[in-house]
C-alpha positions as CSV (number, residue, x, y, z in Angstrom):
1,M,-11.6,-44.6,-14.6
2,S,-8.3,-42.9,-14.4
3,D,-8.0,-39.8,-11.8
4,G,-6.3,-38.3,-14.7
5,I,-9.4,-37.2,-16.4
6,Y,-10.6,-35.1,-14.1
7,V,-7.4,-33.4,-14.1
8,A,-7.2,-32.5,-17.5
9,L,-11.0,-32.1,-17.3
10,S,-10.4,-29.0,-14.7
11,G,-7.6,-27.9,-16.6
12,A,-9.9,-27.4,-19.5
13,I,-12.5,-25.7,-17.8
14,A,-10.1,-23.4,-16.3
15,Q,-8.6,-22.5,-19.7
16,T,-12.3,-21.9,-20.7
17,E,-12.8,-19.3,-18.2
18,S,-9.4,-17.9,-18.9
19,L,-10.4,-17.5,-22.7
20,D,-13.8,-15.5,-21.2
21,T,-12.1,-12.9,-19.2
22,T,-9.3,-12.3,-22.0
23,A,-12.3,-11.6,-24.8
24,T,-13.8,-9.3,-22.4
25,N,-10.7,-7.7,-22.0
26,L,-10.1,-7.6,-25.7
27,A,-13.2,-6.2,-26.5
28,N,-12.8,-3.3,-24.0
29,A,-9.5,-2.6,-25.1
30,S,-10.7,0.8,-26.3
31,T,-13.1,1.3,-23.2
32,D,-12.3,4.8,-21.4
33,G,-11.4,3.9,-17.7
34,Y,-11.8,0.2,-18.3
35,Q,-9.5,-2.1,-16.0
36,R,-8.5,-5.6,-17.3
37,V,-9.6,-8.9,-15.1
38,R,-7.7,-12.1,-14.9
39,A,-9.2,-15.3,-13.9
40,V,-7.7,-16.7,-10.6
41,F,-7.3,-20.1,-9.9
42,R,-6.1,-22.3,-7.1
43,E,-4.8,-26.1,-6.9
44,A,-6.9,-28.4,-5.1
45,L,-6.2,-31.4,-3.6
46,A,-8.8,-34.5,-4.0
47,T,-7.9,-37.7,-1.7
48,A,-10.0,-41.1,-2.5
49,T,-10.2,-43.0,0.3
50,G,-6.8,-45.3,0.7
51,G,-5.2,-43.9,-2.5
52,A,-3.1,-40.9,-3.3
53,G,-4.5,-37.5,-4.1
54,A,-5.3,-36.2,-7.3
55,R,-4.6,-32.5,-8.0
56,S,-7.2,-30.4,-10.0
57,V,-7.8,-26.6,-10.8
58,T,-10.5,-24.7,-9.3
59,N,-11.6,-21.2,-10.1
60,S,-11.2,-18.4,-7.2
61,G,-12.8,-15.6,-9.0
62,V,-11.3,-12.8,-10.9
63,S,-8.5,-10.6,-10.1
64,L,-8.5,-6.6,-11.1
65,D,-5.5,-5.0,-12.7
66,T,-5.5,-1.5,-11.2
67,T,-2.3,-0.1,-13.0
68,R,-3.3,3.2,-14.9
69,G,-4.1,3.2,-18.5
70,V,-2.7,5.5,-21.2
71,L,-3.8,9.5,-20.6
72,R,-4.8,11.6,-23.4
73,A,-5.6,15.3,-23.4
74,T,-9.1,16.4,-24.7
75,G,-9.6,19.8,-23.5
76,N,-13.0,18.9,-22.7
77,A,-14.1,20.6,-19.1
78,L,-16.1,17.7,-18.2
79,D,-13.5,15.0,-18.8
80,V,-11.5,13.9,-15.9
81,V,-8.6,11.6,-14.5
82,L,-8.8,10.3,-11.3
83,P,-5.6,9.9,-8.8
84,D,-4.2,6.3,-8.8
85,Q,-6.2,3.5,-7.1
86,S,-9.1,5.8,-6.8
87,Y,-12.7,5.6,-8.0
88,L,-15.8,7.8,-8.9
89,A,-19.1,6.6,-7.1
90,V,-22.2,6.4,-9.5
91,G,-25.9,5.6,-8.2
92,T,-27.3,2.7,-10.0
93,T,-30.6,1.0,-9.8
94,R,-28.7,-2.3,-7.7
95,G,-26.8,0.6,-5.4
96,E,-23.6,2.4,-5.4
97,R,-21.0,1.2,-7.7
98,Y,-17.3,2.6,-9.0
99,T,-15.8,3.3,-11.9
100,R,-12.6,5.1,-13.3
101,A,-14.4,6.4,-16.4
102,G,-14.1,9.7,-16.5
103,A,-15.8,11.1,-19.4
104,L,-18.9,13.1,-17.8
105,A,-21.8,14.9,-18.8
106,V,-24.7,16.7,-18.0
107,G,-27.8,14.9,-18.9
108,S,-31.4,16.6,-20.0
109,D,-32.5,16.9,-16.6
110,G,-29.3,18.6,-15.3
111,T,-27.7,15.7,-13.2
112,L,-24.3,15.0,-13.9
113,N,-23.6,11.7,-15.4
114,T,-21.3,9.3,-16.6
115,S,-20.9,8.6,-20.4
116,R,-23.0,5.3,-20.0
117,G,-25.6,7.5,-18.0
118,D,-25.3,6.7,-14.4
119,P,-25.5,9.5,-12.2
120,L,-22.7,10.8,-10.2
121,V,-22.9,10.8,-6.5
122,G,-21.5,13.7,-4.4
123,D,-20.0,13.5,-1.3
124,D,-23.5,14.1,0.5
125,G,-24.6,10.8,-1.2
126,K,-27.1,12.5,-3.4
127,P,-26.6,13.2,-7.3
128,I,-25.2,16.5,-8.4
129,R,-27.4,18.6,-10.5
130,A,-27.2,21.7,-12.4
131,T,-29.7,24.4,-13.0
132,K,-30.7,24.9,-16.7
133,D,-29.8,28.2,-18.2
134,Q,-27.3,28.9,-15.6
135,G,-24.1,28.7,-17.4
136,P,-21.8,25.6,-18.0
137,V,-20.6,23.3,-15.3
138,K,-17.1,23.2,-14.6
139,I,-15.0,20.6,-12.3
140,A,-12.2,21.9,-10.0
141,A,-9.3,19.4,-9.4
142,S,-10.1,18.9,-5.9
143,G,-13.7,17.4,-6.9
144,E,-15.9,20.2,-6.4
145,V,-18.7,21.1,-9.2
146,W,-19.4,24.6,-10.2
147,Q,-22.0,26.3,-12.2
148,G,-21.0,29.6,-12.3
149,D,-20.6,31.0,-8.7
150,T,-22.6,28.2,-7.5
151,K,-21.0,25.2,-5.9
152,L,-23.2,22.0,-6.8
153,G,-21.5,19.7,-4.7
154,R,-18.1,17.9,-4.6
155,L,-17.6,14.3,-6.1
156,R,-17.3,11.3,-3.9
157,I,-14.3,9.9,-4.7
158,V,-13.1,6.5,-3.0
159,A,-10.4,4.2,-2.2
160,F,-10.1,1.0,-1.3
161,S,-7.5,-1.6,0.9
162,S,-7.7,-4.0,-1.9
163,P,-9.2,-2.4,-5.1
164,D,-7.9,-5.5,-7.1
165,R,-10.9,-7.2,-5.2
166,L,-13.6,-5.1,-6.8
167,V,-15.9,-7.1,-8.8
168,P,-16.5,-6.3,-12.6
169,E,-20.4,-5.9,-13.4
170,G,-20.1,-5.1,-17.1
171,G,-18.2,-2.4,-19.0
172,T,-16.1,0.0,-16.3
173,L,-18.9,-0.4,-13.5
174,L,-17.5,-2.3,-10.6
175,N,-18.9,-3.4,-7.2
176,A,-17.4,-3.2,-3.6
177,T,-17.0,-6.7,-1.9
178,A,-16.4,-7.4,1.6
179,A,-12.7,-8.5,0.5
180,A,-12.1,-5.0,-1.5
181,G,-12.7,-2.9,2.1
182,T,-14.7,-0.3,3.0
183,P,-14.6,2.8,0.8
184,T,-12.7,5.6,2.1
185,V,-12.3,9.3,0.7
186,A,-9.6,9.2,-1.6
187,K,-6.6,11.6,-1.4
188,G,-5.2,13.4,-4.5
189,E,-6.3,15.8,-7.0
190,L,-8.2,15.4,-10.4
191,S,-6.5,16.0,-13.8
192,I,-9.1,17.9,-15.8
193,G,-9.5,17.9,-19.8
194,T,-8.0,14.4,-19.7
195,L,-9.1,10.7,-20.0
196,E,-7.5,7.6,-19.0
197,G,-7.9,4.9,-21.6
198,S,-8.3,1.4,-20.9
199,N,-5.3,-0.6,-19.2
200,T,-5.6,-3.6,-21.6
201,S,-3.0,-4.2,-24.8
202,V,-4.6,-5.4,-27.9
203,V,-1.5,-7.2,-28.4
204,G,-1.0,-8.6,-24.8
205,A,-4.8,-9.5,-24.9
206,M,-4.1,-11.3,-28.4
207,T,-1.5,-13.0,-26.8
208,D,-3.3,-14.3,-23.6
209,L,-5.9,-15.6,-26.2
210,V,-3.5,-17.7,-28.2
211,T,-2.0,-19.3,-24.9
212,A,-5.5,-19.9,-23.4
213,S,-6.6,-21.5,-26.7
214,R,-3.2,-23.7,-26.8
215,A,-3.5,-24.7,-23.4
216,F,-7.3,-25.8,-23.9
217,D,-6.2,-27.7,-26.9
218,A,-3.6,-29.8,-24.8
219,F,-6.2,-30.6,-22.2
220,Q,-8.7,-31.5,-24.8
221,K,-5.9,-33.9,-26.5
222,A,-5.1,-35.3,-22.8
223,L,-9.1,-35.9,-22.3
224,D,-9.5,-38.0,-25.7
225,A,-6.1,-39.8,-24.8
226,F,-7.8,-40.8,-21.1
227,Q,-10.9,-41.8,-22.9
228,Q,-9.3,-44.1,-25.1
229,A,-7.5,-45.6,-22.8
230,D,-10.3,-46.3,-20.7
231,H,-12.1,-47.5,-23.5
232,K,-9.5,-49.9,-24.5
233,V,-9.2,-51.4,-20.9
234,V,-13.2,-51.9,-20.7
235,T,-12.9,-53.8,-24.4
236,T,-9.8,-55.8,-23.8
237,V,-9.8,-56.7,-20.4
238,P,-11.6,-60.1,-19.6
239,G,-13.9,-60.1,-17.0
240,D,-14.5,-62.8,-14.0
241,S,-15.8,-65.4,-14.9
């Protein structure tokens, strides 16, 4: 069997993974705080004994695009935009996670949550809770959360040395890996009454989708050609007598 079929197969698999990430980006083009992802590949060289090396493509994970999305004013006192390259810390059943989705709300139990219901973590590591019937909750540019004259806490806003290595866990939630670095207190102020949209362009995602689809078709045709060639060799070359 020709080594070329393995090269073509690795290329087809790579384009399939690229299609998956592009489809995810497209589905989240209108999700506030979403940061688009792209599949990362590397070239591998497999050397057969006594023969030349065959190059193939292997998946190295995903990379996060941390550029800021388009901002829009909402006038909502609990809508915030974070400084560049920084993230809100939220508590989940799987541990602390991070997001740039800044549409916040007070839950029925008084806990300050993200739009998907995850509780915001304060700089003391605990959820921030308001007291019922004690007035509206407001967020200062410093990240302090107030209810009337009572300070409820300060949002835990963190930064990473390599934020592009954060791992998406669905929607806008991100998990910190060792490659992303240790979370540290972020610098800068919040923009209140504003939201950051997704940094995915619908047009760009559609273009990526078409490009990956065409590349996959090309690799598929190459696979078919190699299979036909192998079949021809097997059926036409005489065996040993």
